[in-house]
C-alpha positions in Angstrom: 37.6 -68.9 -88.7 39.4 -65.7 -89.6 43.0 -65.5 -88.4 44.9 -62.1 -88.3 48.6 -62.0 -88.0 50.2 -58.7 -87.1 53.8 -58.7 -88.0 56.4 -56.3 -86.7 59.8 -56.1 -88.3 62.3 -54.9 -85.7 66.0 -54.1 -85.5 67.3 -52.9 -82.1 63.8 -51.7 -81.0 63.8 -52.9 -77.4 63.0 -49.4 -76.1 59.9 -48.8 -78.2 58.6 -52.4 -78.8 56.8 -52.6 -75.5 54.6 -49.6 -76.3 53.9 -51.0 -79.8 52.8 -54.3 -78.5 50.6 -52.8 -75.8 48.5 -51.0 -78.4 47.7 -54.0 -80.6 44.1 -55.0 -80.1 43.5 -58.6 -79.3 39.7 -58.5 -80.0 38.5 -57.2 -83.4 35.0 -57.6 -84.8 35.1 -60.1 -87.6 38.4 -61.7 -86.5 38.4 -64.9 -84.5 42.1 -65.0 -83.6 44.8 -62.3 -83.5 48.5 -63.4 -83.5 51.4 -61.1 -83.0 54.6 -61.9 -84.8 57.9 -60.0 -84.2 60.7 -60.4 -86.8 64.0 -59.8 -85.0 66.3 -58.7 -87.8 69.6 -59.6 -86.2 69.2 -57.2 -83.3 72.0 -56.7 -80.8 69.8 -55.6 -77.9 66.9 -57.3 -76.1 64.4 -57.0 -78.9 63.4 -60.7 -78.9 63.2 -60.9 -75.1 61.2 -57.7 -74.8 58.8 -59.0 -77.6 58.1 -62.2 -75.7 57.8 -60.6 -72.3 55.2 -58.2 -73.6 52.8 -60.5 -75.4 54.3 -61.4 -78.8 53.0 -64.9 -79.7 56.0 -65.7 -82.0 59.5 -64.3 -82.6 61.2 -65.0 -85.9 64.9 -64.2 -85.7 67.4 -63.5 -88.4 71.0 -64.6 -87.5 72.3 -61.3 -88.8 70.8 -58.0 -90.0 69.4 -58.5 -93.5 67.4 -55.3 -94.0 63.8 -54.3 -93.9 62.7 -56.0 -97.2 63.9 -59.4 -96.1 62.5 -59.0 -92.6 59.1 -58.2 -94.2 59.1 -61.1 -96.6 60.3 -63.5 -93.9 57.4 -62.3 -91.7 54.9 -62.7 -94.6 56.0 -66.3 -95.3 55.9 -67.2 -91.6 52.5 -65.7 -91.2 51.2 -67.7 -94.2 52.7 -70.8 -92.5 50.7 -69.9 -89.4 47.5 -70.0 -91.6 46.9 -66.3 -91.7 43.9 -65.0 -93.6 44.9 -61.4 -93.1 48.4 -60.0 -92.5 49.0 -56.5 -91.1 52.5 -55.0 -91.2 53.3 -52.3 -88.8 56.6 -50.7 -87.7 58.4 -51.2 -84.4 59.2 -47.5 -83.9 55.6 -46.8 -82.8 54.8 -44.6 -85.8 51.5 -46.3 -86.4 48.9 -46.6 -83.6 47.7 -50.1 -83.0 44.2 -48.7 -82.6 44.1 -48.1 -86.4 44.3 -51.8 -87.2 40.5 -52.5 -87.2 40.1 -49.6 -89.6 42.9 -50.9 -91.8 41.5 -54.4 -92.2 37.9 -53.5 -92.6 38.0 -53.4 -96.5 39.5 -56.9 -96.5 36.9 -58.2 -94.1 34.2 -56.7 -96.3 35.9 -58.4 -99.4 36.4 -55.1 -101.1 40.2 -55.2 -101.2 43.2 -57.4 -101.5 45.6 -54.8 -100.1 44.9 -51.8 -97.9 47.4 -49.0 -97.2 47.3 -46.6 -94.4 47.4 -43.1 -95.7 49.5 -40.9 -93.3 48.4 -37.8 -95.3 52.0 -36.6 -95.8 51.3 -33.1 -96.9 49.3 -32.2 -93.7 50.9 -34.6 -91.2 52.1 -32.4 -88.3 54.8 -35.0 -87.3 56.6 -34.7 -90.7 59.2 -32.0 -91.4 58.5 -29.8 -94.4 61.2 -31.4 -96.5 59.9 -34.9 -95.8 56.4 -33.8 -96.7 57.4 -32.6 -100.1 59.7 -35.6 -100.9 57.1 -38.1 -99.9 54.4 -36.3 -101.9 56.7 -36.2 -105.0 57.8 -39.8 -104.6 54.1 -40.9 -104.3 53.3 -39.0 -107.4 56.0 -40.8 -109.4 55.1 -44.2 -108.0 51.4 -43.7 -108.9 52.6 -43.3 -112.5 54.9 -46.3 -112.4 52.5 -48.7 -110.6 49.3 -47.4 -112.3 47.6 -47.1 -108.9 46.0 -44.1 -107.1 47.6 -44.6 -103.7 48.2 -41.2 -102.1 50.9 -42.4 -99.6 52.9 -45.0 -101.5 55.7 -45.4 -98.9 53.5 -46.1 -95.9 54.5 -49.3 -94.2 51.2 -49.7 -92.4 49.5 -52.2 -94.7 47.1 -55.1 -94.6 47.1 -58.0 -97.1 44.6 -60.7 -97.7 46.0 -64.2 -98.0 45.4 -64.0 -101.8 47.7 -60.9 -102.0 50.3 -62.1 -99.5 50.8 -65.4 -101.4 51.9 -63.3 -104.4 54.3 -60.9 -102.7 58.0 -61.0 -103.5 60.6 -58.3 -103.0 63.8 -58.0 -105.0 64.8 -54.6 -103.7 67.0 -54.9 -100.6 66.2 -51.4 -99.3 62.5 -51.3 -98.8 59.4 -53.4 -99.7 56.8 -50.6 -99.9 57.3 -49.4 -103.5 57.9 -52.8 -105.1 54.9 -54.5 -103.5 52.7 -51.6 -104.7 54.0 -52.2 -108.3 53.2 -55.9 -107.9 49.7 -55.1 -106.8 49.2 -52.7 -109.7 50.5 -55.1 -112.3 48.7 -58.0 -110.7 45.4 -56.1 -110.9 44.8 -56.5 -107.2 42.0 -54.6 -105.5 43.6 -51.7 -103.6 42.2 -49.3 -101.0 43.6 -46.7 -98.8 42.3 -45.5 -95.4 43.4 -42.2 -93.7 45.2 -42.8 -90.4 46.8 -40.8 -87.7 50.4 -41.3 -86.7 52.2 -41.0 -83.4 55.0 -38.5 -82.8 58.4 -39.9 -83.7 60.4 -41.4 -80.9 63.7 -41.2 -82.7 65.2 -40.4 -86.1 64.5 -42.8 -88.9 67.1 -45.5 -89.4 65.9 -46.1 -93.0 66.0 -42.5 -94.3 69.2 -40.7 -93.3 68.2 -37.3 -94.6 66.4 -36.0 -97.7 69.2 -36.7 -100.2 69.6 -40.3 -98.9 65.8 -40.7 -99.1 65.8 -39.4 -102.7 68.7 -41.6 -103.7 67.3 -44.8 -102.4 63.7 -44.2 -103.3 64.6 -43.0 -106.8 66.7 -46.1 -107.3 63.8 -48.2 -106.1 61.4 -46.6 -108.6 63.7 -47.0 -111.6 64.6 -50.6 -110.6 60.9 -51.5 -110.2 60.0 -50.1 -113.5 62.8 -51.9 -115.3 62.0 -55.1 -113.5 58.3 -55.2 -114.3 58.3 -53.3 -117.6 61.6 -54.4 -119.3 60.2 -54.4 -122.9 58.8 -50.8 -122.6 61.9 -49.6 -120.8 64.5 -50.8 -123.2 62.5 -50.4 -126.5 61.7 -46.8 -125.6 65.3 -46.0 -124.6 66.7 -47.9 -127.6 64.4 -46.0 -130.0 65.9 -42.7 -128.8 69.3 -44.0 -129.7 68.1 -45.3 -133.1 66.5 -41.9 -133.8 69.6 -40.0 -133.0 71.8 -42.3 -135.0 69.5 -42.2 -138.0 69.5 -38.4 -137.9 73.3 -38.3 -138.0 73.6 -40.8 -140.8 71.0 -39.0 -142.8 72.8 -35.7 -142.3 76.0 -37.3 -143.8 74.2 -38.9 -146.7 72.3 -35.8 -147.6 75.4 -33.6 -147.5 77.5 -36.2 -149.5 74.9 -37.2 -152.1 72.9 -34.0 -152.7 74.8 -31.0 -151.4 78.2 -32.0 -152.8 79.9 -31.4 -149.4 82.2 -34.4 -149.7 83.2 -35.9 -146.4 82.5 -32.8 -144.3 80.3 -34.7 -141.9 82.2 -37.9 -141.9 82.2 -37.9 -138.0 78.5 -38.4 -138.2 79.0 -41.8 -139.7 81.0 -43.1 -136.7 78.8 -41.5 -134.1 75.6 -42.4 -135.8 76.7 -45.9 -136.4 77.6 -46.3 -132.7 74.2 -44.9 -131.6 72.4 -47.2 -134.0 74.3 -50.2 -132.6 73.5 -49.1 -129.1 69.8 -48.7 -130.0 69.6 -52.2 -131.5 71.4 -53.7 -128.5 69.0 -52.0 -126.0 65.9 -53.2 -128.0 67.3 -56.8 -127.9 67.8 -56.4 -124.1 64.1 -55.4 -123.9 63.0 -58.6 -125.6 65.3 -60.7 -123.5 64.1 -59.0 -120.4 60.5 -59.6 -121.4 61.2 -63.3 -121.9 62.8 -63.4 -118.4 59.7 -61.6 -117.0 57.5 -64.3 -118.5 59.7 -67.0 -116.9 59.6 -65.2 -113.6 55.8 -65.3 -113.7 55.8 -69.0 -114.2 58.2 -69.4 -111.2 56.0 -67.2 -109.1 53.0 -69.5 -109.7 55.1 -72.3 -108.3 56.1 -70.2 -105.4 52.5 -69.4 -104.6 51.6 -73.1 -104.6 54.5 -73.9 -102.3 53.8 -71.0 -99.9 50.1 -72.1 -99.6 51.1 -75.5 -98.5 53.8 -74.6 -95.9 52.7 -75.1 -92.3 54.6 -74.8 -89.0 54.7 -78.6 -88.7 57.5 -78.5 -91.3 61.1 -78.1 -90.0 62.2 -74.9 -88.4 65.1 -74.2 -86.1 63.1 -73.9 -82.8 64.5 -72.5 -79.6 62.6 -71.5 -76.5 62.9 -68.4 -74.3 61.1 -68.7 -71.0 58.7 -71.2 -72.5 58.0 -69.1 -75.6 58.8 -70.3 -79.2 61.6 -68.5 -81.0 62.1 -69.5 -84.6 65.4 -68.7 -86.3 65.6 -68.4 -90.1 69.1 -68.9 -91.6 68.7 -67.7 -95.1 65.7 -65.4 -95.6 63.4 -65.4 -97.3 63.4 -69.2 -97.1 63.0 -71.2 -93.9 66.0 -73.5 -93.5 67.0 -75.6 -90.6 70.8 -75.2 -90.1 72.8 -78.4 -89.9 
């Protein structure tokens, strides 16, 4: 039995959610059961009600808005608890056609990939403004270098995960999950594939990206943070080495002028500046080794997390409410499922 869970993070998407749900196919070759899960991220409108009235099998609600990353991880953990073999993540703003889902999951069904990313073809996408095309292309280029993957559209949210890949996903960046999960896939040597997809015309302005500069600020920060998080030794040792090199140059200039050129204390300021740079370089290199030790400890903790996730089932406690006979699960403190007192 192959179970597919299509998860849809949503925040105040009552207007577009009906269209999104109507396009999700319920019969797919190679899949025995399709389950639709909507993650209501603390919406103030009728998102949860619209989801259940239009065919969603489950609604998982956050008590307050916690952002896209936590909504994504809450959905992944809930889908795993449902026994999902494949998880597809799509947006609630109707950017990705539901008809593309069979194409997206085909590499996983064929056992060729652990993660599949829908390529929106940013440079030629007619629904993208010119500025967005260039920024997404540049961001994807940088992320390919950081993650050591060849994904052409790194910020696409239309993704499919095998159970193997989903069990290992964790997101620390509160802004978006797309870049960090790609880095995890690259560092974890997962099998990645991309499939070209078409996109629907936008129904509204993006709530995640508020202009080009906002996009650059957040995505640039996500790239730097991901690199430091997953490559601490290389990051701090390379940076510290630059400080060491600069400090050594200044100290060498003073020593050469003092010992061999008989210039006295002419470059005495190089001693203080060079000594400061040397101290900073040594400190940064020490941070690199400490960060690498923390990374190793995190890997051990992640193995425990994988085992726990694989054992969770919906028979365990959740805060269950009903809406017109449908189940509505509330999560108090994402990404963990807690039953409030």
